[in-house]
C-alpha positions as CSV (number, residue, x, y, z in Angstrom):
1,M,44.5,9.6,82.6
2,Y,45.5,13.1,83.8
3,N,46.9,14.3,87.1
4,F,43.9,16.6,87.6
5,I,40.4,15.3,87.5
6,Y,37.4,17.7,87.7
7,A,34.1,16.3,88.8
8,F,30.7,17.8,89.4
9,C,28.4,15.5,91.4
10,A,24.8,16.7,91.1
11,G,21.4,15.2,90.4
12,L,22.5,11.7,91.7
13,D,20.9,9.7,94.5
14,S,23.0,9.2,97.6
15,S,24.0,5.6,96.9
16,T,25.3,6.4,93.4
17,A,27.0,9.5,94.6
18,R,28.8,7.5,97.3
19,N,29.9,4.9,94.7
20,I,31.3,7.6,92.5
21,M,33.1,9.3,95.4
22,E,34.7,6.0,96.4
23,Y,36.1,5.6,92.9
24,L,37.4,9.2,93.0
25,H,38.9,8.5,96.5
26,Q,40.7,5.5,95.1
27,L,42.1,7.6,92.2
28,S,43.3,10.2,94.6
29,R,45.4,7.6,96.4
30,S,47.1,6.8,93.1
31,G,48.7,10.2,92.8
32,R,45.9,12.2,91.1
33,T,44.3,15.4,92.4
34,I,40.5,15.2,92.4
35,I,38.7,18.6,92.4
36,F,34.9,18.3,92.7
37,S,31.7,20.1,93.7
38,I,29.0,18.2,95.5
39,H,25.7,19.3,97.0
40,Q,24.7,18.2,100.5
41,P,26.6,14.9,100.8
42,R,25.8,12.4,103.5
43,Y,28.3,11.6,106.3
44,S,29.7,8.5,104.7
45,I,30.8,10.7,101.7
46,F,32.0,13.5,103.9
47,K,34.5,11.1,105.6
48,L,36.2,10.6,102.2
49,F,37.1,14.3,101.9
50,D,40.7,15.4,102.4
51,I,40.5,19.1,101.9
52,L,37.5,21.4,102.1
53,F,37.0,24.8,100.5
54,V,33.9,26.4,101.8
55,I,32.5,29.6,100.3
56,A,29.6,31.8,101.6
57,A,28.4,34.8,99.7
58,G,31.6,34.8,97.7
59,H,33.8,34.8,100.8
60,C,36.1,31.9,101.8
61,I,35.1,31.0,105.3
62,Y,37.2,27.8,105.5
63,H,40.0,26.1,103.5
64,G,41.8,23.3,105.1
65,P,41.7,19.7,106.2
66,A,38.2,18.2,106.4
67,N,38.9,16.6,109.8
68,D,39.6,20.1,111.3
69,V,36.5,21.9,110.0
70,L,34.2,21.1,113.0
71,Q,37.0,22.0,115.4
72,F,37.5,25.3,113.6
73,F,33.8,26.3,113.8
74,A,33.7,25.2,117.4
75,S,36.6,27.5,118.1
76,I,34.7,30.5,116.9
77,G,31.5,29.5,118.7
78,F,29.6,27.2,116.4
79,T,29.3,23.7,117.8
80,C,27.9,20.9,115.8
81,E,25.5,18.7,117.7
82,Q,26.5,15.1,118.4
83,H,24.1,13.4,115.9
84,D,24.0,16.2,113.3
85,N,25.3,15.7,109.8
86,P,28.5,17.9,109.5
87,T,27.6,18.8,105.9
88,D,24.2,20.0,106.9
89,F,25.8,22.0,109.8
90,I,28.3,23.6,107.4
91,L,25.6,24.5,104.9
92,D,23.5,26.1,107.6
93,I,26.4,28.3,108.5
94,C,27.0,29.2,104.8
95,Q,23.4,30.2,104.5
96,G,23.4,32.3,107.7
97,D,21.0,30.0,109.4
98,Y,22.5,29.3,112.8
99,R,19.6,27.6,114.4
100,S,21.4,24.2,114.2
101,A,24.6,25.8,115.7
102,L,25.3,27.4,119.1
103,P,26.9,30.8,118.5
104,S,29.0,32.3,121.2
105,A,28.3,35.7,122.8
106,E,31.1,37.1,120.6
107,L,29.1,36.2,117.5
108,S,25.7,36.9,118.9
109,D,25.4,40.1,116.9
110,T,25.8,38.2,113.7
111,N,22.3,36.7,114.1
112,K,20.7,40.1,114.1
113,P,18.2,40.6,111.3
114,D,19.8,43.9,110.2
115,K,22.9,42.0,109.0
116,N,22.7,40.6,105.5
117,K,24.3,37.3,104.4
118,S,27.2,39.1,102.8
119,Q,28.1,40.8,106.0
120,L,27.8,37.6,108.0
121,A,30.0,35.8,105.5
122,Q,32.5,38.6,105.8
123,D,32.6,38.2,109.5
124,L,33.2,34.4,109.2
125,H,35.9,35.1,106.6
126,N,37.7,37.5,109.1
127,F,37.7,34.8,111.8
128,Y,39.1,32.3,109.3
129,V,41.9,34.6,108.2
130,Q,42.9,35.0,111.9
131,S,43.0,31.2,112.5
132,P,46.1,29.0,112.5
133,I,44.6,26.9,109.8
134,Y,44.7,29.9,107.4
135,T,48.4,30.5,108.4
136,N,49.3,26.9,107.6
137,M,47.5,26.9,104.3
138,K,49.1,30.1,103.3
139,K,52.5,28.7,104.0
140,Q,51.8,25.6,101.9
141,I,50.5,27.8,99.0
142,D,53.5,30.1,99.2
143,S,55.9,27.1,99.1
144,M,54.1,25.7,96.1
145,N,54.3,29.1,94.4
146,S,58.1,29.2,95.0
147,L,58.4,25.7,93.5
148,C,56.4,26.8,90.4
149,N,58.8,29.7,89.9
150,D,61.7,27.3,89.7
151,S,62.0,26.4,86.0
152,S,64.0,23.2,86.6
153,I,61.3,21.8,88.8
154,V,58.6,22.8,86.4
155,M,60.4,21.0,83.5
156,S,60.8,17.9,85.7
157,L,57.1,17.9,86.5
158,K,56.2,18.3,82.9
159,D,58.3,15.3,82.0
160,R,56.3,13.2,84.4
161,L,53.0,14.1,82.9
162,P,51.5,11.4,80.7
163,D,51.4,12.0,77.0
164,K,48.0,13.3,75.8
165,S,48.2,12.0,72.2
166,R,45.4,11.9,69.7
167,L,45.6,8.1,69.7
168,H,45.0,8.0,73.5
169,E,42.0,10.3,73.1
170,I,40.5,8.1,70.3
171,F,41.1,5.0,72.4
172,Y,39.2,6.3,75.5
173,V,36.4,8.0,73.6
174,S,35.9,4.8,71.4
175,Q,36.0,2.7,74.6
176,R,33.3,4.8,76.2
177,T,31.1,4.7,73.0
178,L,31.4,0.9,72.7
179,R,30.6,0.4,76.4
180,N,27.5,2.6,76.0
181,A,26.5,0.6,73.0
182,F,26.9,-2.8,74.7
183,R,25.0,-1.5,77.8
184,N,22.1,-0.8,75.5
185,P,22.4,-3.5,72.8
186,G,18.9,-2.9,71.3
187,L,20.1,-1.0,68.3
188,I,22.9,-3.4,67.4
189,G,20.6,-6.4,68.0
190,V,17.8,-5.0,65.9
191,Q,20.1,-3.9,63.1
192,T,21.7,-7.3,62.9
193,F,18.3,-9.1,63.2
194,M,16.8,-6.9,60.4
195,S,19.7,-7.6,58.1
196,V,19.3,-11.3,58.6
197,F,15.6,-11.2,58.3
198,L,15.6,-9.1,55.1
199,G,18.3,-11.3,53.6
200,I,16.1,-14.3,54.2
201,L,13.0,-12.5,53.0
202,I,14.6,-11.4,49.8
203,G,16.1,-14.9,49.3
204,L,12.7,-16.5,49.7
205,I,11.0,-14.0,47.3
206,Y,13.6,-14.5,44.6
207,M,14.6,-18.0,45.5
208,N,16.8,-19.7,42.9
209,T,15.9,-17.3,40.1
210,D,16.2,-19.0,36.7
211,R,17.9,-17.8,33.6
212,S,14.8,-17.3,31.5
213,M,14.4,-14.2,29.4
214,D,11.1,-13.2,31.0
215,T,10.9,-14.4,34.7
216,G,14.6,-14.6,35.3
217,L,15.3,-11.1,33.8
218,K,12.4,-9.5,35.7
219,N,13.3,-11.1,39.0
220,R,16.9,-10.1,38.7
221,I,16.1,-6.5,38.0
222,G,13.5,-6.5,40.8
223,A,16.0,-8.0,43.3
224,I,18.7,-5.5,42.5
225,F,16.3,-2.6,43.0
226,F,14.9,-4.1,46.2
227,I,18.4,-4.7,47.6
228,T,19.6,-1.2,46.8
229,T,16.5,0.4,48.4
230,N,16.7,-1.8,51.5
231,Q,20.4,-1.0,52.1
232,I,19.9,2.8,51.8
233,F,16.8,3.1,53.9
234,S,17.9,0.7,56.6
235,S,21.0,3.0,57.2
236,L,18.7,5.8,58.4
237,S,19.3,4.4,61.9
238,A,22.5,6.4,61.9
239,L,20.5,9.7,62.1
240,D,20.8,9.9,65.9
241,I,24.5,9.3,66.1
242,F,25.3,13.0,66.8
243,I,21.9,14.2,67.9
244,R,21.7,11.9,70.9
245,E,25.0,13.2,72.4
246,R,25.0,16.7,71.0
247,Q,25.0,18.5,74.4
248,L,27.5,16.1,75.9
249,F,29.9,16.7,73.0
250,Q,29.5,20.4,73.1
251,H,30.3,20.5,76.8
252,E,33.2,18.0,76.7
253,N,34.8,19.6,73.7
254,A,34.5,23.1,75.1
255,S,36.1,21.9,78.3
256,G,39.1,20.5,76.4
257,Y,38.5,16.8,77.1
258,Y,39.2,15.9,73.4
259,H,39.5,17.3,69.9
260,V,36.6,17.4,67.4
261,S,38.5,15.0,65.1
262,T,38.9,12.6,68.1
263,Y,35.1,12.4,68.7
264,F,34.4,12.3,64.9
265,I,36.8,9.3,64.3
266,S,35.6,7.5,67.4
267,K,32.0,7.7,66.5
268,L,32.6,6.6,62.9
269,V,34.6,3.6,63.9
270,C,32.1,2.5,66.6
271,D,29.2,2.9,64.2
272,I,30.7,1.5,61.0
273,I,32.0,-1.8,62.3
274,P,29.2,-3.1,64.5
275,L,26.2,-1.4,62.8
276,R,27.2,-1.3,59.1
277,T,30.0,-3.9,58.3
278,I,28.7,-6.9,60.2
279,P,25.1,-6.6,59.0
280,S,26.3,-6.1,55.5
281,V,28.3,-9.4,55.6
282,L,25.4,-11.3,57.0
283,F,22.9,-9.8,54.4
284,S,25.2,-10.3,51.4
285,V,25.9,-14.0,52.2
286,I,22.3,-14.9,52.7
287,A,20.8,-12.9,49.9
288,Y,23.4,-13.5,47.2
289,F,23.4,-17.3,47.3
290,S,19.6,-17.6,48.0
291,I,18.6,-15.5,44.9
292,G,20.9,-17.5,42.7
293,F,23.1,-14.8,41.3
294,Q,26.2,-15.9,39.3
295,Q,28.0,-18.3,41.7
296,T,31.6,-17.1,41.4
297,A,33.9,-15.8,44.2
298,A,34.9,-12.6,42.3
299,K,31.3,-11.6,41.6
300,Y,30.2,-12.3,45.2
301,F,32.9,-10.1,46.6
302,I,32.0,-7.3,44.2
303,F,28.4,-7.7,45.3
304,F,29.5,-7.5,49.0
305,F,31.6,-4.4,48.5
306,G,28.7,-2.9,46.6
307,I,26.4,-3.6,49.6
308,L,29.0,-2.2,52.1
309,T,29.7,0.9,50.0
310,T,26.0,1.6,49.5
311,T,25.5,1.3,53.2
312,L,28.4,3.6,54.1
313,C,27.2,6.1,51.5
314,S,23.8,6.3,53.0
315,S,25.2,6.4,56.5
316,S,27.5,9.3,55.7
317,L,24.5,11.2,54.5
318,C,22.8,10.5,57.9
319,F,26.0,11.6,59.7
320,F,25.9,15.0,57.9
321,V,22.2,15.5,58.6
322,S,22.7,14.4,62.2
323,A,25.5,17.0,62.7
324,S,23.4,19.7,61.1
325,V,20.0,19.3,62.7
326,E,19.2,19.2,66.4
327,V,15.8,17.6,66.3
328,F,15.5,13.9,65.3
329,G,12.2,14.3,63.6
330,V,13.5,17.1,61.3
331,A,16.6,15.0,60.5
332,N,14.4,12.1,59.6
333,V,12.4,14.2,57.2
334,V,15.5,15.8,55.5
335,A,17.3,12.4,55.0
336,A,14.1,10.7,53.7
337,M,13.5,13.6,51.3
338,F,17.0,13.3,49.9
339,C,16.7,9.5,49.5
340,V,13.3,9.7,47.8
341,L,14.5,12.5,45.4
342,T,17.6,10.6,44.3
343,L,15.6,7.4,44.0
344,V,13.7,8.9,41.1
345,F,17.0,9.4,39.3
346,S,18.1,5.7,39.7
347,G,17.0,4.9,36.2
348,Y,14.1,2.6,37.2
349,L,11.3,5.1,37.7
350,V,12.0,7.7,35.0
351,E,14.1,8.0,31.9
352,V,16.9,10.2,33.3
353,D,17.8,11.8,29.9
354,S,14.2,13.0,29.5
355,V,14.2,15.1,32.7
356,V,14.4,18.8,32.4
357,I,18.0,20.1,32.4
358,F,17.8,22.1,35.7
359,L,16.9,18.8,37.5
360,S,18.9,16.3,35.6
361,W,22.1,17.1,37.6
362,I,20.6,15.2,40.6
363,K,21.6,12.0,38.9
364,W,25.2,12.8,39.7
365,I,24.5,12.6,43.5
366,S,22.1,9.7,43.3
367,I,23.3,6.8,45.5
368,F,20.6,4.6,44.0
369,R,21.9,5.2,40.4
370,Y,25.5,4.2,41.2
371,S,24.5,1.2,43.4
372,T,22.1,-0.3,40.9
373,N,24.7,0.2,38.2
374,I,27.2,-1.8,40.3
375,F,24.8,-4.7,41.0
376,S,23.5,-4.7,37.4
377,I,26.9,-4.8,35.7
378,N,28.2,-7.4,38.2
379,E,25.2,-9.7,37.6
380,F,24.5,-9.3,33.9
381,N,28.0,-9.2,32.6
382,G,28.8,-12.7,31.3
383,L,25.2,-13.9,31.8
384,Q,23.2,-15.6,29.0
385,L,19.4,-15.7,29.3
386,C,17.5,-18.5,27.6
387,L,14.0,-19.2,26.4
388,K,11.8,-20.4,29.2
389,N,10.6,-23.6,27.3
390,N,14.0,-24.4,25.9
391,T,17.1,-23.7,28.0
392,N,19.4,-24.7,25.2
393,I,18.6,-21.5,23.2
394,C,20.0,-18.4,24.9
395,P,19.7,-15.5,22.5
396,L,19.9,-12.7,25.1
397,D,23.2,-11.8,26.7
398,G,23.9,-9.5,29.6
399,K,25.5,-6.7,27.7
400,T,22.3,-6.3,25.7
401,I,20.3,-6.0,28.9
402,L,22.7,-3.3,30.2
403,K,22.4,-1.4,27.0
404,N,18.6,-1.6,27.2
405,Q,18.8,-0.2,30.7
406,K,21.0,2.7,29.6
407,I,23.9,1.4,31.7
408,E,27.2,2.0,30.0
409,Y,29.6,-0.9,30.1
410,T,32.4,-1.1,27.6
411,S,35.3,-1.9,29.9
412,E,36.0,-2.8,33.5
413,W,36.4,0.9,34.4
414,D,32.6,1.3,33.8
415,L,32.1,-0.9,36.8
416,W,34.7,0.6,39.1
417,K,33.9,4.2,38.3
418,N,30.6,3.7,40.2
419,F,32.6,2.6,43.3
420,V,34.7,5.8,42.8
421,A,31.6,7.9,42.6
422,L,30.1,6.4,45.8
423,A,33.5,6.8,47.6
424,G,33.5,10.5,46.5
425,I,30.0,11.0,47.9
426,I,31.1,9.3,51.2
427,L,34.1,11.5,51.5
428,G,32.1,14.6,50.6
429,F,29.4,13.9,53.3
430,L,32.1,13.0,55.9
431,M,34.0,16.3,55.2
432,L,30.7,18.2,55.6
433,T,30.0,16.3,58.8
434,Y,33.3,17.3,60.3
435,I,32.9,20.9,59.3
436,Q,29.4,20.9,60.9
437,L,30.9,19.5,64.2
438,R,33.6,22.2,64.2
439,R,31.0,24.9,63.6
440,M,28.7,23.6,66.4
441,K,28.4,26.1,69.2
442,K,30.4,24.9,72.1
443,T,29.2,25.5,75.7
444,K,30.8,24.5,79.0
């Protein structure tokens, strides 16, 4: 927390405004200075004020203790009626409407129609300058200025200020993001439910796939393609991560509340853990063992990391699009077009080597291609497929299947290089996302 807190209370109902002001009042009693602007508060809020600064037509007509404001205006001839709201009374004076006040004969000429509001405000300012309240406030300000000019005192005050480290910023922004997420748990709930539902659905469709050369091979290839497609398209829910809070981020960053990197890291952490990692764990556990892939711990964990990496890769694409586009509908179209285009180059829908050369480069940025390679190598390596009517005869091994699918596998590196490619795509999109956030026009 900081020693100065700036608040702007507008557009709130009176009850909510009072609750906020009570919290700010409590903070002020813990050694913090609260500076705020509020429009037409009710009397229960007015009683919480310590110092008032009243401006009319650009002129200061009062600056001093809130408890003395009515006495000051009464001293210059403006008396607040017994049951009138003091804030309404002060606003009427600021607007030059004295019908709720009782001006003295000395100020009777200020109500003449030939005087504009600026002149009326100037007259009120002159009365304030001549008052004892102004003299006391000026003495306090002058004493504070003299203290500020003392370098030893300034250094002492600086030492008392809390550290504004990047970790503190990340903690508070992440805390706010998580609270907002739990206050509206629909997205987390739906994302988790859909992962469980799709895991069960895929498990039921490909339940206990056998090791036959026809059905077993076809079902394994279909399951791999289905799983990859599901993981990529289900991550499109990340498209609104920066669109939803775009204006809030622009305002807060321009006001110096936190750095761009703070907001970026906080949003990634709060999105990746609850919305990407947990659903990936649930989906992989349900789908892998239901389908009947090779039941070894090493292959399961490779499958899980493949699921998680694919999800993060698709999410990073959505992060970049979300930071670049202001309208959700446009962002949805752009991300879907990228996914559909790279889907063609996964190796399932077209022979990649036969595509014209000026389009064949797309295979190097195809998330589908690298993901299906991971799942295919992980499953078919070490797998023997047998005849359907005689399981003792297994003439087809997994390496032959990989070769027929044009998937290169001669060493372990051929598996891990696909993870490296996906990690490169993730880092590339995240870097572009950060650049877009920095380029975003900031407005206070």
